C-alpha positions in Angstrom: 144.4 66.7 71.3 142.6 69.8 72.5 139.3 71.4 71.3 137.8 74.8 71.7 134.2 75.3 72.7 131.9 78.3 73.1 130.0 78.6 76.3 127.6 81.2 77.6 129.7 81.6 80.7 133.1 81.4 79.2 133.6 82.7 75.6 136.4 80.3 74.5 137.5 77.4 76.6 140.2 74.9 75.7 138.7 71.4 76.4 140.5 68.0 76.4 139.0 64.9 75.0 138.2 63.9 78.6 136.3 67.1 79.1 134.4 66.5 75.9 133.6 63.0 76.9 132.2 64.2 80.3 130.1 66.9 78.6 128.8 64.2 76.2 127.8 62.0 79.1 126.1 64.9 80.8 124.2 65.8 77.7 123.2 62.1 77.1 121.8 62.0 80.7 120.0 65.2 80.3 118.5 64.0 77.0 117.3 60.8 78.6 115.7 62.8 81.4 113.9 65.0 78.9 112.6 61.9 77.0 111.3 60.5 80.3 109.6 63.7 81.1 107.8 63.9 77.7 106.7 60.3 78.1 105.4 60.9 81.7 103.6 64.0 80.5 101.8 62.0 77.8 100.7 59.4 80.3 99.5 62.0 82.7 97.5 63.8 80.0 95.9 60.6 78.9 95.0 59.8 82.6 93.4 63.2 82.9 91.3 62.4 79.9 90.1 59.2 81.5 89.3 61.0 84.8 87.4 63.7 82.9 85.4 61.2 80.9 84.7 58.9 83.9 84.0 61.6 86.4 82.3 64.0 84.0 84.4 66.9 85.2 86.4 69.7 83.6 90.0 69.0 82.5 91.4 71.4 85.1 89.5 69.4 87.8 90.9 66.2 86.3 94.4 67.4 86.9 93.4 68.2 90.5 91.9 64.8 91.0 95.1 63.1 89.9 97.2 65.3 92.1 95.0 64.7 95.1 95.0 60.9 94.6 98.8 61.0 94.3 99.2 63.0 97.4 96.7 61.2 99.6 98.0 57.8 98.7 101.6 58.9 98.8 102.1 57.5 95.2 104.0 59.1 92.4 101.8 61.0 90.0 103.1 59.0 87.0 102.2 55.7 88.8 98.7 57.0 89.6 98.3 58.0 86.0 99.5 54.6 84.7 97.1 52.8 87.1 94.2 55.0 86.1 94.9 54.3 82.4 94.8 50.6 83.2 91.5 51.2 85.2 90.0 53.0 82.2 90.7 49.9 80.1 88.9 47.6 82.4 91.7 47.0 85.0 91.5 47.4 88.7 92.8 50.1 91.0 94.3 49.2 94.4 91.7 49.9 97.2 93.3 53.0 98.7 93.7 54.6 95.3 90.1 53.7 94.2 88.7 55.2 97.5 90.7 58.4 97.0 89.7 58.6 93.4 86.0 58.4 94.3 86.4 61.0 97.1 88.3 63.4 94.8 85.8 63.0 92.0 83.0 63.8 94.5 84.9 66.9 95.7 85.6 68.3 92.3 82.3 67.3 90.7 80.6 69.8 93.1 82.8 72.5 91.7 81.9 71.6 88.1 78.2 71.6 88.4 76.8 73.9 85.7 74.6 76.8 86.5 70.9 76.2 85.7 70.4 77.0 82.0 68.5 80.0 81.1 65.7 79.8 78.7 65.8 82.5 76.1 62.8 84.5 75.0 61.0 84.4 78.4 
């Protein structure tokens, strides 16, 4: 049995059931990758929140801290985020990661220091 499909690249293409099965597998894999990406994104966003709260820094700096810790410890960003979430709930961080987290917080905390507040009416 043959089926017709519409494609951006080819207007009407005759597909066999084998072609359809292969397209279905490809779409299933793509869907699984997208679900994983959404989950990873949520974990990373939550870890940024922990870093922002613990380090008292801006969210943009929180992202940079996570990225720096990941790069300097040669650890995937998602893994760093998962460990920091655990750390935020009372868990521990491996020593190299903890050291890099402290260093990164110190680096970015300097950038976040607020200007002295002005007093109005003087």
